[in-house]
C-alpha positions as CSV (number, residue, x, y, z in Angstrom):
1,M,-3.2,-9.2,-31.1
2,S,-5.3,-6.7,-29.1
3,R,-7.6,-9.4,-27.8
4,L,-4.7,-11.1,-26.1
5,K,-4.0,-8.3,-23.8
6,P,-4.5,-9.1,-20.1
7,Q,-7.7,-8.0,-18.6
8,S,-5.9,-5.6,-16.1
9,Q,-4.0,-3.9,-19.0
10,R,-7.3,-3.6,-21.1
11,R,-9.1,-1.9,-18.1
12,E,-6.2,0.5,-17.5
13,E,-6.2,1.5,-21.2
14,I,-10.0,2.2,-20.9
15,V,-9.5,4.2,-17.7
16,Q,-6.7,6.2,-19.4
17,A,-9.0,6.9,-22.3
18,T,-11.7,8.0,-19.8
19,L,-9.3,10.6,-18.4
20,K,-8.5,11.9,-21.8
21,S,-12.1,12.1,-22.8
22,I,-12.9,14.1,-19.6
23,E,-10.0,16.4,-20.5
24,L,-11.1,16.9,-24.0
25,Y,-15.0,17.0,-23.7
26,G,-15.7,17.4,-20.0
27,L,-17.8,15.0,-18.0
28,S,-21.1,15.8,-19.7
29,G,-19.5,15.4,-23.2
30,T,-17.8,12.1,-22.3
31,T,-19.6,9.1,-23.5
32,I,-18.8,5.4,-24.0
33,K,-18.5,6.3,-27.6
34,T,-15.9,9.1,-27.1
35,I,-13.9,6.8,-24.7
36,S,-14.2,4.0,-27.3
37,G,-12.7,6.3,-30.0
38,I,-9.8,7.4,-27.9
39,A,-9.0,3.9,-26.7
40,G,-9.4,2.2,-30.1
41,I,-11.7,-0.4,-28.3
42,S,-15.3,-1.3,-29.3
43,V,-18.2,0.1,-27.3
44,G,-19.3,-3.4,-26.6
45,L,-15.8,-4.4,-25.0
46,I,-16.0,-1.2,-22.8
47,N,-19.5,-2.1,-21.7
48,H,-18.3,-5.6,-20.9
49,H,-15.5,-4.3,-18.6
50,F,-17.4,-1.4,-16.9
51,G,-21.1,-1.4,-17.9
52,T,-21.8,2.3,-17.4
53,K,-20.2,5.8,-17.6
54,Q,-20.7,6.2,-13.8
55,A,-18.6,3.0,-13.3
56,L,-15.9,4.4,-15.6
57,L,-15.8,7.7,-13.6
58,E,-15.5,5.7,-10.3
59,S,-12.6,3.6,-11.8
60,A,-10.9,6.8,-13.1
61,V,-11.1,8.3,-9.6
62,R,-9.7,5.1,-8.0
63,F,-6.9,5.3,-10.6
64,L,-6.1,8.9,-9.4
65,L,-6.2,7.9,-5.7
66,E,-3.8,5.0,-6.5
67,Q,-1.4,7.4,-8.2
68,L,-1.5,9.6,-5.1
69,K,-0.8,6.7,-2.9
70,R,2.1,5.3,-5.1
71,G,3.5,8.9,-5.6
72,L,3.8,9.3,-1.8
73,L,5.3,5.9,-1.2
74,D,7.8,6.5,-4.0
75,N,8.7,9.9,-2.5
76,L,9.1,8.6,1.0
77,Q,11.2,5.5,-0.2
78,S,13.5,7.6,-2.4
79,G,14.1,10.0,0.5
80,S,14.8,7.3,3.1
81,E,17.4,5.7,0.8
82,V,19.6,8.7,1.4
83,Q,18.8,9.0,5.1
84,Q,16.1,8.5,7.7
85,L,13.4,11.0,7.0
86,T,12.5,13.4,9.7
87,P,8.7,14.1,10.4
88,K,9.1,17.5,8.8
89,Q,10.6,15.9,5.6
90,R,7.7,13.4,5.5
91,L,5.3,16.4,5.6
92,Y,7.1,18.0,2.8
93,C,6.8,14.8,0.8
94,I,3.1,14.7,1.3
95,V,2.8,18.3,0.0
96,E,5.1,17.5,-2.9
97,T,3.1,14.5,-3.9
98,N,-0.2,16.4,-4.0
99,F,1.4,19.0,-6.3
100,A,3.3,16.5,-8.4
101,A,3.3,16.9,-12.1
102,F,0.8,14.1,-12.8
103,Q,-1.7,15.8,-10.4
104,Q,-1.3,19.1,-12.3
105,S,-1.9,17.5,-15.6
106,S,-4.9,18.5,-17.6
107,S,-6.5,15.0,-17.6
108,A,-6.0,14.5,-13.9
109,S,-7.1,17.9,-12.8
110,R,-10.3,18.1,-14.8
111,T,-11.2,14.5,-13.7
112,W,-10.6,15.7,-10.0
113,L,-13.0,18.7,-10.6
114,C,-15.6,16.5,-12.1
115,F,-15.2,14.1,-9.3
116,W,-15.8,16.7,-6.6
117,A,-18.8,18.1,-8.3
118,E,-20.3,14.7,-8.8
119,A,-19.5,13.4,-5.3
120,A,-22.5,15.5,-4.0
121,H,-24.8,13.3,-6.1
122,S,-23.3,9.9,-5.9
123,Q,-22.9,7.8,-2.7
124,E,-19.9,5.8,-4.1
125,L,-18.1,8.9,-5.2
126,A,-18.8,10.5,-1.8
127,R,-17.3,7.4,-0.2
128,L,-14.2,7.8,-2.4
129,Q,-13.9,11.4,-1.4
130,Q,-14.0,10.5,2.3
131,V,-11.2,7.8,1.6
132,N,-9.1,10.4,0.0
133,S,-9.7,13.1,2.8
134,R,-9.1,10.5,5.6
135,R,-5.9,9.3,3.9
136,L,-4.4,12.8,3.5
137,R,-5.4,13.8,7.1
138,S,-4.0,10.5,8.5
139,N,-0.7,10.9,6.7
140,L,-0.3,14.5,7.9
141,L,-1.4,13.6,11.4
142,C,1.2,10.8,11.7
143,S,4.0,13.2,11.0
144,F,2.6,16.1,13.1
145,R,1.9,13.8,16.0
146,A,5.6,13.0,16.2
147,L,6.4,16.7,16.8
148,M,3.6,18.0,19.0
149,P,0.8,17.0,21.4
150,R,-2.1,15.2,19.7
151,P,-4.7,18.1,20.0
152,D,-2.3,20.5,18.3
153,A,-1.4,17.8,15.7
154,L,-5.0,17.4,14.9
155,V,-5.5,21.1,14.1
156,A,-2.2,21.3,12.1
157,A,-3.2,18.3,10.1
158,E,-6.7,19.7,9.3
159,M,-5.3,23.1,8.4
160,T,-2.6,21.6,6.2
161,A,-5.1,19.3,4.4
162,A,-7.4,22.3,3.8
163,M,-4.5,24.4,2.4
164,I,-3.5,21.5,0.0
165,D,-7.0,21.1,-1.3
166,G,-7.7,24.7,-1.5
167,F,-4.4,25.8,-3.1
168,W,-4.7,22.8,-5.5
169,L,-8.1,24.0,-6.6
170,R,-7.1,27.6,-7.0
171,S,-4.0,26.6,-9.0
172,T,-6.0,24.4,-11.3
173,L,-8.4,27.2,-12.1
174,S,-5.6,29.8,-12.4
175,T,-4.9,31.5,-15.7
176,A,-1.3,30.7,-15.0
177,P,-1.5,27.3,-13.4
178,D,2.3,26.4,-13.6
179,Q,3.4,29.4,-11.5
180,A,0.3,28.9,-9.3
181,F,1.2,25.3,-8.4
182,I,4.8,26.3,-7.6
183,A,3.6,29.1,-5.3
184,A,1.0,26.7,-3.7
185,E,3.6,24.2,-2.8
186,R,5.7,26.8,-1.3
187,H,2.8,28.3,0.7
188,C,1.9,24.8,2.2
189,K,5.5,24.2,3.1
190,A,5.7,27.7,4.7
191,Y,2.7,27.0,6.9
192,I,4.4,23.8,8.1
193,D,7.5,25.7,8.9
194,Q,5.6,28.4,10.8
195,T,3.6,25.8,12.7
196,L,6.7,23.9,13.8
197,A,8.6,27.2,14.6
198,A,5.8,28.2,16.9
199,L,6.5,25.2,19.1
200,S,9.8,26.6,20.2
201,N,8.3,30.1,21.1
């Protein structure tokens, strides 16, 4: 029966197993064999779909990026069903998406940490990091631009993006991550509030 699964489903199962392996063993301890054991799929089948451990890591990162994208779209759509979102509400949605439960999960957070470390040594991972950074900055800029002149919006977007990334990293490495993530989201929203409040002064 397992051989009848669609290729897309099979690949996602392997990616999910890769995330779990990184969570359990770290990147250095993750091998095609550990992924095979978690997924319940033969080593040969994993090699057929991905070929190398590096290709698996890249696919895992793409999966995390897609989860971020979908999460933001879902947040924006659920909010707009009630009423038209203001630019400030959209900014809040961006912050909430980056600190969502999935992004806090052990498998996602440890894979992100490995990804950032490896991006310095891999052209493809560095490209994915640039995609991630540009997307976050662009989303923030779009909302800030509706509220202030472009030069100010550029600074606000860069500052907010840096706070999101920095607080996410500190929260992940905290000894009390649950509380740290709650505080991190609050701090990022407070910065947005302060930035917008300064416009009226």
